[in-house]
C-alpha positions, -999 to +999 in steps of 0.1 A: +021-095-047+015-134-035+051-136-029+049-108-002+016-114+015-007-140+025-036-148+002-060-125+020-038-095+020-029-102-021-065-105-026-073-070-009-045-052-025-054-066-061-094-059-055-082-024-046-058-017-077-089-032-098-113-008-083-089+022-093-086+009-126-126+008-131-130+042-114-098+059-136-096+038-169-076+069-179-048+057-155-034+035-180-036+063-207-009+087-201-026+115-222-053+122-197-053+142-168-068+125-139-072+140-102-065+112-076-073+120-041-043+120-014-053+084-004-053+071-040-021+086-043-007+069-014-021+036-026-006+040-063+029+048-046+024+017-026+017-001-055+048+010-071+070-002-044+056-035-047+054-038-085+093-033-081+100-052-050+132-074-050+149-094-024+177-071-021+157-045-004+166-044+032+152-010+043+118+005+034+111+042+051+077+052+051+065+089+059+027+098+069+017+072+043-012+061+064-026+099+071-050+096+041-061+064+042-095+054+057-098+029+086-101-003+067-073+005+041-051+018+072-057-015+088-047-035+058-019-012+048-003-018+085-010-056+080+011-057+050+038-037+069+038-059+095+041-089+072+068-071+053+087-065+085+097-103+088+122-098+058+129-059+057+138-030+082+107-006+082+110+027+096+074+040+099+066+078+104+031+085+117+010+107+139-013+081+149-008+078+185-014+040+186+010+013+173-005-024+172-006-056+153-035-062+128-042-096+122-056-099+085 
């Protein structure tokens, strides 16, 4: 993650991953049934995309990924997308009426 984001964003997302591991230790055990909130599912999908990220990716399509994120996570999510947009085209579909830059 350090290769994609500045240290503050990388540390923020790593802390969210660790928070989820503490909250749901069974995430590491596929035999357990865990019910994640919709926002947590969005974050897991986002983390998966980062885990498999490589330099050949040229387009990232995001559909309503910020709908179920709280204000803080939405702000960091948008700041992350802004940094990624320097090297990849991002199509973001969202019902939030304001698009703005986030300096995180």
